[in-house]
C-alpha positions in Angstrom: 19.9 15.7 5.4 17.9 13.2 3.1 19.4 9.9 2.1 18.7 7.2 -0.2 20.3 3.9 0.6 20.6 0.3 -0.9 22.3 -2.8 0.6 22.3 -6.1 -1.5 23.9 -9.4 -1.5 23.9 -12.6 -3.8 22.1 -15.5 -2.2 23.8 -18.5 -0.6 21.9 -21.9 -0.3 21.9 -24.3 2.6 19.8 -27.4 2.2 18.1 -29.4 5.1 15.9 -32.4 4.9 12.6 -30.4 4.6 13.8 -27.0 3.6 16.0 -24.9 1.5 17.5 -21.9 3.0 18.5 -19.7 0.0 19.8 -16.7 2.2 20.5 -16.1 5.9 22.2 -13.2 7.4 22.5 -12.2 11.1 25.7 -10.3 11.2 27.1 -12.5 13.9 30.8 -12.7 12.8 31.8 -9.1 13.3 33.4 -7.5 10.2 33.2 -10.5 8.2 29.8 -9.2 6.6 31.9 -6.8 4.4 33.2 -10.0 2.7 29.7 -10.9 1.7 28.5 -7.3 0.9 29.9 -4.8 -1.7 29.0 -1.2 -2.1 27.2 -0.2 -5.5 29.5 2.2 -7.5 26.5 4.0 -9.2 27.2 7.1 -7.3 30.5 8.3 -5.5 28.8 10.1 -2.5 26.7 7.4 -1.1 26.1 7.2 2.6 27.5 4.4 5.0 26.6 1.3 6.9 27.6 0.5 10.2 27.3 -2.8 12.1 25.5 -2.0 15.6 22.9 -3.2 18.0 21.7 0.2 18.5 20.8 2.2 21.7 18.8 -0.5 23.3 19.0 -4.3 22.9 18.9 -7.6 24.6 22.3 -8.9 23.6 25.0 -6.5 22.4 26.5 -9.0 19.8 23.5 -11.2 18.8 21.3 -8.1 18.2 23.8 -6.3 15.8 22.3 -5.4 12.6 23.1 -2.8 9.6 22.2 0.7 10.4 21.8 3.5 7.7 24.0 6.2 8.3 24.2 9.5 6.3 27.2 10.3 3.9 27.6 12.6 1.2 27.2 16.5 1.1 24.4 18.0 3.3 20.8 18.0 1.7 22.1 15.6 -1.1 20.9 12.0 -1.3 23.3 9.5 -0.1 22.8 6.0 -1.3 25.1 3.0 0.4 24.6 0.1 -1.9 26.4 -3.2 -0.6 26.7 -6.4 -2.5 28.6 -9.6 -1.9 31.8 -10.7 -3.7 31.4 -13.6 -6.3 28.3 -15.0 -8.0 26.4 -18.1 -6.8 24.0 -20.1 -8.5 20.5 -18.4 -9.0 17.4 -20.2 -8.0 13.7 -20.4 -9.1 10.6 -20.7 -6.7 8.6 -22.7 -9.1 6.4 -25.2 -7.4 7.6 -24.0 -4.0 6.5 -21.3 -1.6 8.9 -18.2 -1.5 9.3 -16.7 2.1 11.2 -13.4 2.4 11.7 -12.2 6.1 13.5 -9.6 7.9 13.6 -7.4 11.1 13.8 -3.6 11.0 13.9 -1.2 13.7 13.4 2.6 13.5 14.8 3.6 16.7 15.7 7.1 15.3 11.9 8.1 15.4 11.6 8.0 11.5 9.5 10.5 10.2 9.8 9.8 6.4 11.5 7.0 5.0 11.6 3.3 3.8 12.3 0.2 5.6 11.7 -2.3 2.9 13.9 -5.1 0.9 14.0 -5.9 -2.9 14.6 -9.2 -4.5 16.4 -8.9 -7.8 17.1 -11.5 -10.6 20.8 -13.0 -10.5 21.9 -10.8 -13.6 21.5 -7.5 -12.0 24.5 -5.4 -12.6 25.1 -5.1 -8.9 28.2 -2.8 -9.4 25.8 -0.3 -11.1 22.6 -0.9 -9.0 20.3 2.1 -8.4 16.8 3.1 -7.4 15.5 2.2 -11.0 17.2 -1.2 -11.3 14.6 -3.8 -12.3 13.5 -6.1 -9.4 11.3 -8.9 -8.7 9.7 -8.2 -5.3 9.6 -5.2 -3.1 8.4 -5.9 0.4 8.5 -4.0 3.8 7.4 -1.0 5.6 7.3 2.7 4.2 6.4 5.6 6.6 6.0 9.4 5.6 4.3 11.8 7.9 0.7 10.9 9.2 -0.6 9.7 5.9 1.9 7.0 4.7 2.4 4.1 7.1 1.9 1.1 5.1 3.4 -2.3 4.0 4.6 -2.3 0.5 4.1 -5.5 -1.5 4.9 -5.0 -5.2 5.7 -7.6 -7.8 7.1 -7.2 -11.1 5.1 -9.1 -13.8 6.4 -9.1 -17.3 8.5 -5.9 -16.8 6.1 -3.7 -15.0 5.8 -3.2 -11.2 2.3 -4.0 -9.7 1.3 -2.2 -6.4 -1.0 -4.4 -3.9 -4.5 -3.0 -4.1 -5.0 -3.4 -0.4 -3.8 -1.1 2.4 -1.7 -2.9 4.8 -0.8 -0.9 8.0 2.9 -1.1 9.1 4.2 -0.4 12.6 5.6 3.1 13.1 7.2 2.9 16.6 11.0 2.7 17.4 10.7 -1.0 18.4 12.0 -3.9 16.4 9.4 -5.8 14.2 9.5 -8.8 12.0 8.1 -8.5 8.7 7.2 -11.9 6.5 6.0 -12.3 3.0 4.9 -15.7 1.8 4.1 -16.5 -1.8 2.5 -19.9 -2.5 2.6 -21.8 -5.7 -1.2 -21.8 -5.9 -1.1 -18.2 -6.4 -2.0 -17.1 -2.8 0.0 -14.9 -0.3 0.4 -14.1 3.2 2.0 -10.8 4.8 2.9 -11.3 8.6 4.0 -8.8 11.2 5.6 -10.0 14.3 4.5 -13.5 13.5 0.9 -12.5 13.1 -1.0 -12.8 9.6 -2.1 -9.3 8.8 -3.2 -9.8 5.0 -3.6 -12.8 2.6 -5.5 -13.4 -0.6 -5.1 -14.1 -4.2 -2.4 -12.7 -6.5 -4.7 -12.2 -9.4 -7.6 -10.5 -7.2 -5.4 -8.3 -5.2 -3.1 -7.0 -8.0 -3.8 -5.8 -11.5 -1.4 -8.3 -13.4 -4.2 -9.5 -15.8 -7.1 -7.8 -17.6 -10.3 -8.2 -16.2 -12.1 -11.6 -17.2 -15.4 -10.0 -17.9 -15.9 -6.7 -19.8 -19.2 -5.0 -20.6 -20.6 -6.1 -24.0 -19.7 -3.2 -26.4 -22.7 -4.0 -28.7 -25.1 -4.0 -26.0 -27.2 -0.8 -25.4 -30.1 0.1 -23.0 -33.2 -0.2 -25.2 -34.8 3.1 -25.8 -38.2 1.9 -24.4 -36.6 0.5 -21.1 -38.2 2.3 -18.0 -36.2 2.1 -15.0 -38.4 4.7 -13.1 -39.6 2.6 -9.8 -42.0 5.5 -9.0 -43.8 7.8 -11.3 -46.3 10.8 -10.8 -50.0 9.8 -10.2 -52.0 11.0 -13.3 -55.2 11.2 -11.4 -53.5 13.5 -8.7 -54.5 17.1 -9.9 -53.5 20.4 -8.0 -56.2 21.9 -5.8 -57.6 25.1 -6.9 -57.0 26.7 -3.8 -53.3 25.7 -3.6 -51.7 28.8 -5.1 -50.8 30.8 -2.2 -48.1 33.5 -2.0 -44.9 32.5 0.0 -45.0 35.8 1.9 -47.8 38.4 2.6 -48.0 42.1 4.0 -48.0 42.0 7.7 -51.8 42.7 8.5 -50.7 44.0 12.1 -48.3 46.7 10.8 -49.1 50.1 10.7 -47.7 53.2 9.2 -45.6 55.2 11.5 -47.1 58.5 12.6 -44.2 60.5 11.5 -44.3 58.8 8.1 -43.5 61.6 5.3 -44.7 60.4 2.0 -43.2 63.2 0.2 -39.9 62.5 1.8 -40.3 58.6 2.4 -42.3 57.6 -0.5 -45.5 55.6 -0.4 -45.6 53.5 2.9 -45.9 49.5 2.5 -46.3 47.3 5.2 -43.3 44.7 5.8 -43.7 41.1 4.5 -44.1 38.1 6.7 -44.2 34.5 5.9 -47.7 33.5 4.6 -49.0 30.8 7.4 -51.1 29.2 4.6 -48.3 28.8 2.0 -48.1 25.1 1.1 -45.0 25.1 -0.9 -44.5 23.9 -4.3 -47.0 21.4 -5.5 -46.0 18.0 -6.9 -48.3 15.2 -7.8 -47.8 12.1 -5.1 -45.9 9.1 -6.5 -47.0 5.7 -7.4 -45.6 2.3 -8.3 -44.7 2.5 -12.0 -46.5 -0.2 -13.7 -44.1 -0.3 -16.6 -40.9 -0.5 -14.1 -38.5 -3.1 -15.5 -35.8 -2.5 -12.9 -32.4 -1.2 -13.2 -30.8 -2.0 -16.5 -27.5 -4.0 -16.2 -25.2 -3.9 -18.9 -24.4 -7.5 -19.8 -20.8 -8.7 -19.7 -19.0 -11.1 -22.1 -15.7 -13.0 -21.7 -12.7 -10.4 -22.3 -11.0 -11.6 -25.3 -7.7 -10.2 -24.0 -7.9 -12.2 -20.8 -5.6 -15.2 -20.7 -5.0 -17.0 -17.3 -1.5 -17.4 -16.0 -0.6 -20.0 -13.4 2.8 -18.7 -13.0 2.3 -15.4 -11.7 4.0 -16.3 -8.6 7.1 -17.6 -10.2 10.5 -16.0 -10.7 13.0 -18.0 -12.5 16.3 -16.1 -11.8 16.3 -15.0 -8.2 19.9 -14.1 -7.1 20.2 -10.9 -5.1 18.6 -9.4 -2.0 18.7 -5.5 -1.8 18.1 -2.4 0.3 17.1 0.3 -1.8 16.0 3.2 0.4 15.2 6.7 0.7 15.3 8.4 4.2 15.0 11.8 5.6 16.6 10.9 9.1 18.9 7.9 9.0 19.2 5.2 11.8 17.2 2.4 10.9 18.6 -1.1 11.8 18.1 -4.3 9.7 18.8 -7.8 10.7 17.9 -11.5 10.6 17.4 -11.7 6.8 15.9 -15.0 5.5 15.0 -16.3 2.4 13.6 -19.9 2.1 10.9 -22.2 0.8 9.6 -23.4 3.9 7.2 -21.5 6.1 8.0 -23.5 9.2 11.7 -22.6 8.8 10.9 -19.0 8.7 8.5 -19.4 11.8 11.3 -21.1 13.8 14.0 -18.4 12.6 11.5 -15.6 13.8 10.8 -17.4 17.1 14.6 -17.9 17.6 15.5 -14.3 16.8 12.9 -11.8 17.2 10.5 -14.0 19.3 13.0 -15.2 21.6 13.0 -14.1 25.4 16.2 -12.0 24.6 14.9 -10.1 21.8 11.9 -9.0 23.8 14.3 -6.8 25.8 15.2 -5.0 22.8 11.7 -4.2 21.5 
């Protein structure tokens, strides 16, 4: 059975002296999570979510998370979309880091399916949220067979989704793993898995948000007399008169069989053998080209369509976290969601949850 699932929530904000925690969910209060999350009504035959610590864990209560379950007709996509009740104030990450973090465990030995999250604008029609709903960020692991085992990092820029140009390998075992995305206001980013940086770089360089800064000059053409041959034939090197030798010659040691009947068998001809004096095709030797100018490089000019944008990283109306997934085999468990503007806060939270001695038992 195949399943596409989505779970989403409006953020709440908790302020500390040094950090703002916009969203934190650990599912530590039993069924109270149902008051914070609500199903999408986009379809009527979606699957289900269940609060569970799974088949192995360190603490039966603290390790509980949301598990993807199947629902709906066999072999039909099932999509449990969940959202919170009530709308809360949206926020912008302008001038601040944006950190998105969560844990995911594919203890069902996932063979094809997603384990990523999406961050949406606050004006999302949550009751009708579906796979094509416009989002700001999509981040997390995606696994399908042997070929697809990667971490998605997709940003929406001016209404278009842009995939990272780098290949980031995800974890594909049955253990719990911590995924962290850090977006800095200086237009750089970091991706961490289990607290270790696995990729980083520049937004402008690693995504195709903007046109190229430089383009080939459309008015420039290679001069007709440009000689880019490094080597040329030596005009003084001529083919020797005795060079021409056939590639194959009649075998001089062959003799006509004694029982050969020319009336019956035709005229006898000795078999052909490779000519030991054959020198191959003659070619003049090569010398340095006195007129060589090097490889012609097409000159570039500033791209008139390029315009720098210092706000690629910025999202002005963040308000919803969602899980919009498709899975062939259900059973993935999500936990320890965190959205904050403080990298240290995310590190500490990761150490307290995934990195704690207790959590080591459930990996």
